[in-house]
C-alpha atoms as one frame of an Amber mdcrd trajectory, in Angstrom:
protein
  61.893 106.145 155.015  60.354 104.724 158.173  59.899 101.340 156.507  63.582
 101.177 155.497  64.587 102.087 159.064  62.365  99.347 160.473  63.727  96.810
 157.975  67.275  97.648 159.072  66.205  97.257 162.694  64.649  93.862 161.936
  67.864  92.778 160.211  70.040  93.999 163.086  67.870  91.986 165.490  67.793
  88.966 163.171  68.903  86.557 165.870  65.892  87.262 168.062  63.586  87.800
 165.066  64.634  84.506 163.428  62.490  82.366 165.715  59.543  84.698 165.257
  60.019  84.571 161.474  60.023  80.750 161.551  56.895  80.723 163.726  55.068
  83.084 161.370  56.082  81.029 158.312  54.891  77.711 159.797  51.691  79.186
 161.222  50.888  80.946 157.927  51.252  77.690 155.969  49.125  75.638 158.381
  46.498  78.350 158.724  46.237  78.637 154.929  45.620  74.896 154.743  42.816
  75.255 157.302  41.305  78.198 155.415  41.461  76.139 152.217  39.511  73.317
 153.873  36.854  75.726 155.147  36.600  77.405 151.738  36.359  74.038 149.983
  33.335  72.786 151.931  31.630  76.148 152.396  31.873  77.001 148.704  30.601
  73.537 147.721  27.668  73.865 150.121  26.539  77.187 148.651  27.214  76.348
 145.013  24.142  76.385 142.820  22.830  72.869 142.191  21.040  73.978 139.038
  17.626  73.683 140.703  15.839  74.841 143.843  14.428  72.538 146.540  12.919
  75.198 148.807   9.210  74.505 149.403   9.363  71.224 147.445   8.086  67.815
 148.555   8.346  64.232 147.380   4.988  62.442 147.481   5.591  58.703 147.772
   2.917  56.351 146.472   2.773  52.590 146.978   0.687  49.946 145.264  -1.497
  47.276 146.778   0.402  43.961 146.339  -2.868  42.045 146.063  -3.869  43.990
 142.948  -2.050  42.858 139.827  -1.379  45.012 136.791  -0.789  43.024 133.629
   2.010  45.179 132.288   2.338  43.182 129.062  -1.224  44.187 128.190  -1.630
  47.747 126.877  -5.292  47.969 127.954  -4.481  46.760 131.469  -1.582  49.218
 131.727  -3.787  52.078 130.566  -6.668  51.149 132.866  -4.757  50.243 136.033
  -1.711  52.474 135.749  -2.067  55.578 133.609  -5.683  56.413 134.460  -5.142
  56.131 138.250  -1.916  58.121 138.022  -3.594  60.857 135.944  -6.361  61.097
 138.531  -3.825  61.198 141.387  -1.954  64.006 139.644  -5.184  65.967 139.081
  -6.251  65.690 142.730  -2.809  66.687 143.996  -2.738  69.715 141.668  -6.134
  70.833 142.990  -4.955  70.702 146.609  -4.808  74.206 148.163  -1.345  75.725
 148.340   0.269  73.656 145.555   1.901  75.670 142.755   3.051  72.852 140.469
   3.227  69.057 140.357   5.413  66.783 138.249   5.714  63.064 137.529   9.261
  61.812 137.021  11.481  58.741 136.793  15.229  58.442 137.254  17.836  60.353
 139.205  16.558  62.069 142.340  18.163  64.774 144.491  19.775  63.776 147.808
  19.352  60.031 147.273  21.349  57.174 145.801  18.676  56.648 143.120  20.602
  57.298 139.903  19.682  56.527 136.313  22.330  56.725 133.626  22.497  57.150
 129.907  25.737  55.209 129.723  27.138  57.050 126.720  25.697  60.054 124.869
  27.284  60.833 121.511  26.761  62.682 118.246  26.515  60.632 115.071  29.562
  62.300 113.477  31.705  62.202 116.611  33.899  59.548 118.140  33.625  61.227
 121.556  31.109  59.891 124.056  30.088  61.083 127.504  28.181  59.342 130.288
  25.361  61.302 131.899  22.715  60.986 134.575  19.184  61.211 133.258  15.753
  62.239 134.515  12.517  61.437 132.691  10.010  64.123 133.629   6.740  65.813
 132.737   6.824  69.402 131.532   5.886  70.795 134.966   9.244  69.627 136.335
  10.826  72.961 135.479   8.188  74.812 137.527   8.557  72.486 140.512  12.354
  72.636 140.796  12.873  76.019 139.081  15.432  74.504 136.714  18.003  77.110
 135.664  17.673  77.235 131.882  20.428  79.024 129.976  18.961  78.516 126.507
  15.810  77.101 124.967  12.937  75.540 126.891  10.363  72.769 127.079   9.181
  72.923 123.453   7.151  69.957 122.132   7.715  68.018 125.378   6.505  64.608
 124.234   8.235  61.244 124.466   6.523  60.153 121.227   8.195  62.924 119.235
  10.999  62.059 116.838  13.640  62.965 117.751  12.843  63.086 121.481  13.313
  66.541 123.040  15.966  66.795 125.741  17.408  69.470 127.972  21.137  68.948
 128.588  23.449  70.460 131.175  26.046  72.933 129.948  28.943  70.609 130.790
  27.375  67.810 128.717  26.956  70.227 125.793  30.631  71.169 126.116  31.660
  67.502 126.218  29.864  66.192 123.131  29.377  69.351 121.039  32.329  71.435
 122.312  30.063  74.468 122.620  26.862  75.549 124.381  24.888  77.026 121.485
  23.491  73.601 120.597  19.711  74.107 120.299  18.344  71.743 117.651  21.434
  69.523 117.646  20.921  65.758 117.895  22.627  63.066 119.937  22.148  59.362
 120.561  22.277  56.748 123.285  25.339  54.615 122.555  23.612  51.402 123.698
  20.270  52.244 122.059  21.219  54.009 118.821  17.594  53.920 117.681  16.794
  56.604 120.264  17.499  60.026 118.806  17.396  63.104 121.027  17.099  66.736
 119.987  18.459  69.451 122.273  15.529  71.719 123.146  17.318  73.517 125.970
  20.574  73.940 127.869  20.466  74.142 131.667  22.986  75.134 134.308  25.316
  72.468 135.665  23.650  69.974 138.002  24.687  68.051 141.098  22.761  65.735
 143.382  24.161  66.728 146.772  25.779  69.785 148.309  29.230  68.235 148.594
  29.258  66.258 145.348  30.772  67.394 142.071  28.833  68.582 139.061  27.781
  65.737 136.778  26.527  65.821 133.150  22.716  65.618 133.100  19.922  65.005
 130.631  16.243  65.803 131.220  13.823  64.213 128.756  10.051  63.379 128.689
   8.636  60.454 130.661   8.318  57.363 128.494   5.202  55.232 128.844   7.083
  51.967 128.297   8.888  52.354 131.650   5.799  51.249 133.494   5.767  47.853
 131.842   7.955  46.969 134.824   5.280  48.209 137.260   7.430  51.080 138.501
   5.821  53.245 141.161   4.988  56.828 140.209   7.399  59.425 141.605   5.588
  62.701 142.258   7.102  65.984 143.382   5.309  69.228 144.174   6.162  72.868
 144.868   3.999  74.617 147.452   3.474  78.307 148.037   5.750  79.719 150.775
   2.786  80.703 152.962   1.451  77.111 152.788   4.784  75.413 153.534   4.530
  75.273 157.321   2.983  71.951 158.378   2.273  71.000 154.755   3.422  67.356
 154.984   1.295  66.558 158.056  -1.716  68.424 156.679  -1.463  66.761 153.260
  -1.149  63.266 154.737  -4.167  63.802 156.975  -6.435  65.278 154.327  -5.333
  63.470 151.157  -4.749  59.877 152.314  -8.385  58.867 151.665  -8.589  60.891
 148.437  -5.452  59.327 146.947  -6.453  55.759 147.699  -7.120  55.020 144.045
  -6.558  51.327 143.234  -3.992  49.992 142.927  -2.179  52.951 144.569  -2.308
  54.602 147.972  -0.479  57.503 149.625   2.468  56.240 151.662   4.547  59.269
 152.706   5.193  62.966 152.130   8.691  64.320 152.752  10.248  67.691 152.028
  13.427  67.705 149.992  15.101  69.728 152.744  14.365  66.862 155.156  15.510
  64.368 152.537  18.778  66.306 152.298  19.337  66.177 156.080  18.609  62.442
 156.224  20.893  61.700 153.255  23.774  63.759 154.671  23.435  62.009 158.033
  23.253  58.555 156.435  26.401  59.229 154.400  28.227  60.548 157.460  28.627
  63.913 155.731  27.062  65.964 158.528  29.331  64.517 161.210  32.406  64.751
 158.971  31.842  68.405 158.058  31.084  69.377 161.648  34.205  67.578 162.905
  36.400  69.175 160.231  35.077  72.643 161.029  35.504  72.158 164.783  39.101
  70.960 164.343  39.908  73.935 162.127  38.231  76.330 164.567  40.150  74.804
 167.487  43.409  75.227 165.574  42.598  78.860 164.711  41.857  79.658 168.366
  45.165  78.087 169.423  47.033  79.996 166.710  45.328  83.195 167.796  46.293
  82.725 171.440  49.839  81.569 170.635  50.635  84.265 168.096  49.031  87.024
 170.106  50.894  85.825 173.189  54.219  85.919 171.331  53.764  89.529 170.227
  52.300  90.441 173.609  55.423  89.178 175.374  57.681  90.793 172.761  55.995
  94.197 173.079  55.819  94.072 176.863  59.526  93.217 176.976  60.203  96.484
 175.122  58.597  98.773 177.708  61.951 100.419 178.384  62.406 101.159 174.686
  58.918 102.634 174.503  59.605 104.765 177.586  62.872 105.994 176.088  61.154
 106.971 172.829  58.520 108.872 174.769  61.231 110.618 176.801  62.899 111.611
 173.516  59.648 113.312 172.458  57.993 110.618 170.345  54.178 110.738 170.397
  52.031 107.776 171.375  50.580 107.548 167.862  54.012 107.440 166.197  55.165
 104.689 168.585  52.013 102.650 167.859  52.454 103.076 164.109  56.080 101.972
 164.322  55.282  98.889 166.409  52.386  97.887 164.150  54.496  98.452 161.018
  57.314  96.349 162.431  54.958  93.476 163.254  53.225  93.602 159.863  56.556
  93.792 157.991  57.693  90.665 159.814  54.436  88.999 158.748  54.907  90.083
 155.116  58.503  88.816 155.061  57.382  85.433 156.459  54.370  85.287 154.126
  56.484  85.380 150.952  58.191  81.962 151.397  55.008  80.630 153.018  53.015
  81.492 149.862  55.603  79.622 147.767  55.157  76.575 150.023  51.354  76.824
 149.814  51.478  77.115 146.028  53.616  73.997 145.775  51.188  72.142 148.062
  48.309  73.077 145.764  50.234  72.125 142.598  51.179  68.797 144.218  47.453
  68.199 144.892  47.957  67.979 148.655  44.774  69.951 149.351  41.238  68.562
 149.558  39.603  68.718 146.123  36.671  66.294 146.416  33.801  68.825 146.223
  35.487  71.673 144.309  38.503  72.189 142.072  41.531  74.224 142.996  42.076
  77.440 141.102  43.645  80.871 141.117  40.717  82.548 142.866  40.488  79.897
 145.572  44.237  80.105 146.233  44.342  83.925 146.255  41.226  84.224 148.432
  42.551  81.799 151.067  45.979  83.498 151.062  44.360  86.915 151.561  42.062
  85.605 154.300  45.020  83.958 156.071  47.110  87.130 155.925  44.264  89.327
 157.217  43.546  86.923 160.066  47.211  86.780 161.074  47.531  90.568 160.708
  44.641  90.939 163.171  46.389  88.565 165.581  49.669  90.540 165.289  47.948
  93.890 165.816  45.955  92.534 168.776  49.157  91.139 170.320  50.901  94.510
 170.004  48.147  96.996 170.756  47.159  96.176 174.347  50.650  95.808 175.912
  51.842  98.867 173.943  48.889 100.850 175.277  49.741  99.753 178.828  53.427
 100.691 178.335  52.525 104.130 177.007  50.120 104.817 179.866  52.938 104.958
 182.471  55.419 107.778 182.961  58.590 107.463 180.803  60.818 107.716 183.921
  59.007 104.776 185.523  59.411 102.658 182.374  63.120 103.494 182.261  63.488
 102.723 185.951  61.952  99.257 185.461  64.305  98.635 182.549
């Protein structure tokens, strides 16, 4: 009953409420767009990357340029590459505080170092899918805590036929159209002699916080890579209690121990530091900070403007409030009526505003680089926008209404 009365009152005062309605509609639309931007980057930042880089480090080795490895000679490669690398791996694994160590080649997190399998395909399918690829030792899963959904690291050997591979769930969907694909085989389009057998399915992977998910393949390190004298890439996971000062301590203590010809220890860097450096180099850090500051500045201005509008509107009605009190209305009932009136105006303005926002999303006018649009994202941002504006409306009504109700009704009427 009260709501119908208030709606009639709003309609009767439509001339004065029209400008307020227009303001609420425009502000709602713009504020939703700002909330959508914040949601887009915040959600992308906290999305699972399919692996964990906490307490992980990249150990960078270099080789002495004066020492030549004859990579076309199997004995030379074994003696001057694999044996030194095996010894380096053993010494690193024995270092106090290290949980796991892995040797890998290919795509790395938070860098521009990407390796691709240009097209992965099944032999009876005409559909192909490009994918990033990592060649790793079995300990890789323990270092980066790879999120496996099915299967595991069975028979992890590059000499096996077919070669075992762990694929991301989106790659499984693309080439097999399902995720229950353990034991299925696929091929490299440009090297059809290489057959791969799916030994596991892992969660979707991405290389940086604000990048999209990309199809991935993890497969064993192949010995023939090092015919090109590639440097060994080594990553380690350390125990949480040993993490503080690990890089400096490791460099100091292990530099002489890892000087095994032709290699020497060059640098140790945490993946968290690598992430910060990569974001800064790409301009991501500055861009995200600027976007968030602009949105925050806009929200503060909307808050002050909208609250000021309702403040002025409520203060202008002191005579009406005094008259209601003189007629026997309680303070609580007056507050409820004022709040209900303000929130009903907001609801009425929100309806066409939501239609506008929906059309903006359908027309792809929102930012969709890191994450896709969807029903949940739209509904969440709409709800957040409405709650934020409802708080602004209530704040703009409450304080001047409280001041108006604190004076004697006769005084309020006299001022009117």
